[in-house]
Wavefront OBJ file of the C-alpha trace (Angstrom):
o trace
v 83.457 92.111 128.787
v 83.432 93.183 125.155
v 86.377 92.478 122.874
v 87.400 95.300 120.534
v 89.704 94.715 117.561
v 91.325 97.834 116.135
v 93.430 97.731 112.999
v 95.413 100.175 110.952
v 95.009 99.749 107.181
v 97.995 100.815 105.063
v 101.008 98.623 105.751
v 98.923 96.500 108.125
v 95.793 95.056 106.510
v 97.197 95.614 103.041
v 100.236 96.913 101.206
v 100.786 100.649 101.547
v 98.634 102.716 99.170
v 96.499 99.835 97.897
v 92.973 100.741 96.724
v 91.520 97.631 98.389
v 92.164 95.211 101.225
v 94.145 92.128 100.352
v 92.787 88.575 100.622
v 94.116 88.010 104.121
v 93.096 91.501 105.201
v 89.493 90.605 104.439
v 89.833 87.173 106.077
v 91.352 88.813 109.162
v 88.483 91.266 109.590
v 85.959 88.482 109.084
v 87.687 86.457 111.823
v 87.835 89.485 114.148
v 84.134 90.180 113.551
v 83.302 86.723 114.894
v 85.298 87.362 118.063
v 84.145 90.900 118.843
v 83.624 94.380 117.451
v 85.949 95.776 114.787
v 87.206 99.346 114.429
v 89.299 100.534 111.488
v 91.806 103.201 112.505
v 93.672 104.814 109.631
v 95.489 107.914 108.504
v 93.291 107.753 105.410
v 90.277 110.029 104.984
v 86.877 108.411 105.455
v 86.180 108.398 101.699
v 89.424 106.508 101.173
v 88.468 103.815 103.692
v 84.917 102.792 102.838
v 85.752 102.007 99.204
v 88.290 99.345 100.252
v 85.691 96.696 101.125
v 82.011 95.881 100.694
v 79.348 95.451 103.370
v 78.765 91.962 102.008
v 82.243 90.982 103.265
v 81.790 92.393 106.788
v 80.180 95.303 108.639
v 82.305 97.991 110.311
v 80.317 100.312 112.575
v 83.127 102.550 113.858
v 85.761 104.173 111.682
v 88.643 106.295 112.915
v 89.906 108.355 109.972
v 92.768 110.850 109.675
v 94.602 109.381 112.688
v 91.655 110.168 114.963
v 90.833 113.594 113.576
v 87.549 112.215 112.246
v 85.543 109.607 114.191
v 82.418 108.069 112.659
v 79.679 105.632 113.700
v 77.628 103.982 110.964
v 78.892 106.527 108.418
v 77.915 109.536 110.539
v 80.431 111.888 112.150
v 80.408 111.754 115.941
v 83.566 113.795 116.661
v 86.229 115.823 114.884
v 89.502 117.296 116.134
v 90.582 120.281 113.993
v 94.168 121.454 113.710
v 94.750 124.945 115.217
v 94.120 127.768 112.743
v 97.599 129.233 113.178
v 99.111 125.967 111.945
v 96.841 125.969 108.892
v 97.773 129.576 108.164
v 101.462 128.673 108.430
v 101.175 126.047 105.685
v 98.804 128.028 103.476
v 101.278 130.910 103.517
v 104.227 128.616 102.759
v 102.512 126.241 100.342
v 104.917 127.059 97.505
v 107.705 125.426 99.513
v 105.996 122.037 99.306
v 105.525 120.064 96.093
v 103.062 117.726 97.797
v 101.193 119.446 100.625
v 97.771 117.944 101.315
v 95.054 119.278 103.624
v 92.170 117.037 104.688
v 88.826 118.331 105.943
v 85.857 116.231 107.013
v 84.783 115.592 103.423
v 87.446 117.032 101.096
v 91.124 116.787 100.210
v 93.179 119.730 98.960
v 96.568 119.400 97.244
v 99.217 121.853 96.058
v 99.533 119.892 92.805
v 97.252 117.429 91.040
v 99.971 116.401 88.590
v 102.784 114.885 90.654
v 103.455 111.145 90.731
v 102.899 111.120 94.487
v 99.467 112.690 94.053
v 98.450 110.289 91.261
v 99.503 107.307 93.352
v 97.557 108.601 96.348
v 94.479 109.330 94.249
v 94.484 105.748 92.992
v 94.975 104.411 96.502
v 92.210 106.397 98.209
v 89.778 106.177 95.294
v 88.825 109.844 95.070
v 90.180 113.096 93.696
v 91.584 116.087 95.522
v 90.763 119.719 94.915
v 93.429 122.308 94.217
v 94.695 123.995 97.371
v 93.798 127.251 95.630
v 90.147 126.310 96.252
v 90.636 125.890 99.992
v 88.515 128.417 101.893
v 89.609 127.930 105.511
v 87.340 125.045 106.434
v 88.407 123.080 109.522
v 91.410 120.904 108.649
v 91.688 117.562 110.431
v 95.019 116.385 109.005
v 97.939 117.726 106.998
v 100.142 115.396 105.002
v 103.462 116.273 103.381
v 105.120 113.897 100.930
v 108.861 114.526 100.867
v 111.528 112.244 99.387
v 114.283 114.068 101.278
v 115.258 113.644 104.920
v 111.804 113.132 106.435
v 113.205 112.953 109.986
v 114.940 116.302 109.593
v 111.733 117.893 108.294
v 109.823 116.354 111.201
v 112.217 117.884 113.719
v 112.113 121.303 112.027
v 108.308 121.407 112.099
v 108.137 120.163 115.692
v 110.249 123.143 116.703
v 108.048 125.586 114.781
v 104.508 124.375 115.454
v 102.431 123.943 118.595
v 99.117 122.238 119.272
v 99.812 119.403 116.844
v 101.247 115.901 116.775
v 103.799 115.305 113.996
v 104.722 111.773 112.986
v 105.554 109.650 109.950
v 103.637 106.800 108.335
v 106.318 105.857 105.767
v 109.776 106.924 104.630
v 108.298 109.872 102.743
v 104.928 110.613 104.420
v 104.835 113.160 107.259
v 101.487 113.509 109.047
v 100.262 116.397 111.198
v 97.106 116.322 113.323
v 95.724 117.812 116.531
v 97.736 117.071 119.670
v 94.399 116.396 121.386
v 93.950 113.133 119.514
v 95.631 110.015 118.137
v 94.348 106.587 117.141
v 94.391 105.286 120.708
v 92.618 108.323 122.170
v 90.007 107.938 119.432
v 89.491 104.309 120.450
v 89.117 105.436 124.073
v 86.552 108.025 122.973
v 84.529 105.248 121.322
v 84.855 102.768 124.205
v 84.694 105.183 127.171
v 81.452 103.666 128.491
v 82.312 100.063 127.620
v 84.052 97.433 129.724
v 86.357 95.983 127.095
v 89.662 94.478 126.043
v 91.359 96.207 123.119
v 93.392 94.144 120.654
v 95.248 96.281 118.123
v 97.271 95.767 114.945
v 99.703 98.202 113.325
v 102.910 98.788 111.422
v 104.053 102.411 111.614
v 104.828 105.357 113.873
v 101.271 106.693 113.819
v 100.206 103.397 115.480
v 102.570 103.652 118.456
v 100.087 104.905 121.075
v 97.465 102.404 119.939
v 99.839 99.428 120.115
v 101.437 100.538 123.389
v 98.198 101.092 125.309
v 96.062 98.181 124.135
v 95.330 95.049 126.137
v 97.338 93.294 123.411
v 99.194 95.196 120.708
v 100.288 93.237 117.631
v 102.804 94.099 114.907
v 102.877 92.716 111.387
v 106.353 91.556 110.360
v 106.894 94.530 108.027
v 106.331 96.971 110.912
v 108.932 99.596 111.777
v 111.170 99.040 114.785
v 109.301 101.544 116.982
v 106.241 99.287 116.709
v 108.042 95.969 117.057
v 109.810 97.021 120.259
v 106.515 97.720 122.049
v 104.270 95.046 120.478
v 103.353 92.059 122.626
v 103.044 89.853 119.570
v 105.017 90.130 116.318
v 103.791 88.088 113.379
v 106.204 86.295 111.087
v 104.040 87.460 108.150
v 103.561 90.798 106.422
v 100.391 92.868 105.878
v 96.983 91.154 105.997
v 98.454 87.703 106.496
v 100.281 89.098 109.521
v 97.010 90.370 111.014
v 95.315 87.043 110.275
v 98.197 85.197 111.950
v 97.993 87.550 114.961
v 94.276 86.842 115.277
v 94.937 83.099 115.161
v 97.373 83.587 118.058
v 94.805 85.677 119.949
v 92.082 83.109 119.347
v 94.253 80.333 120.818
v 95.440 82.385 123.797
v 92.300 84.286 124.776
v 89.308 82.623 123.125
v 89.687 78.923 123.868
v 85.907 78.603 124.135
v 85.702 79.230 120.376
v 87.986 76.264 119.682
v 86.077 73.685 121.714
l 1 2 3 4 5 6 7 8 9 10 11 12 13 14 15 16 17 18 19 20 21 22 23 24 25 26 27 28 29 30 31 32 33 34 35 36 37 38 39 40 41 42 43 44 45 46 47 48 49 50 51 52 53 54 55 56 57 58 59 60 61 62 63 64 65 66 67 68 69 70 71 72 73 74 75 76 77 78 79 80 81 82 83 84 85 86 87 88 89 90 91 92 93 94 95 96 97 98 99 100 101 102 103 104 105 106 107 108 109 110 111 112 113 114 115 116 117 118 119 120 121 122 123 124 125 126 127 128 129 130 131 132 133 134 135 136 137 138 139 140 141 142 143 144 145 146 147 148 149 150 151 152 153 154 155 156 157 158 159 160 161 162 163 164 165 166 167 168 169 170 171 172 173 174 175 176 177 178 179 180 181 182 183 184 185 186 187 188 189 190 191 192 193 194 195 196 197 198 199 200 201 202 203 204 205 206 207 208 209 210 211 212 213 214 215 216 217 218 219 220 221 222 223 224 225 226 227 228 229 230 231 232 233 234 235 236 237 238 239 240 241 242 243 244 245 246 247 248 249 250 251 252 253 254 255 256 257 258 259 260 261 262
């Protein structure tokens, strides 16, 4: 049986919005690589994931980007899950209502404004620049992100009542994420492992990790995780971010990989 280790990035392997993995995040992935195969599963676009580490530190074959909207193997796309066109049209027509409305395609990022503080912070974190939403020409969109400092839960409920064919969740107190209802991080993992007899160990911190944590062989929460993750996790670390993942892996190694400790 193969062992698969799947980890979220922001808020899990490193502090939210960091341009690179932290020390323990790297150590955690190196430890996981010795125990099995590693998959990174993030709300980030692919271009914002691969710049966070070097291949000299470890090799990641599978990447799940945009909450499952974009699945890659060895840097090549193997599956995408576009958002329904009517949802895209809804936001394109109402873009003036949103200061920070971001559309992600397979290889590009479009934003309503390239001048806001939220945009500048995101640009630094993902290590590449967006295009103006005015340049968007109805390519397939794999994720929509809205940054809103108001009542994010109220906005989530409003959009859930208006839109169909999409999953709407939050990844922080101000980040609202929209992607195809046909996919999430866990379903993307299942797509990758559908022909493999395996155990899935997962690590997360936020609402877009719920399905992954809930349905894994062992779902782990870092200590800074939101309550919705902690209440379903089978192991909760006493540490935050990368150190929390490293600690979780140490627990897993002792409980499930005793042969490595002999």
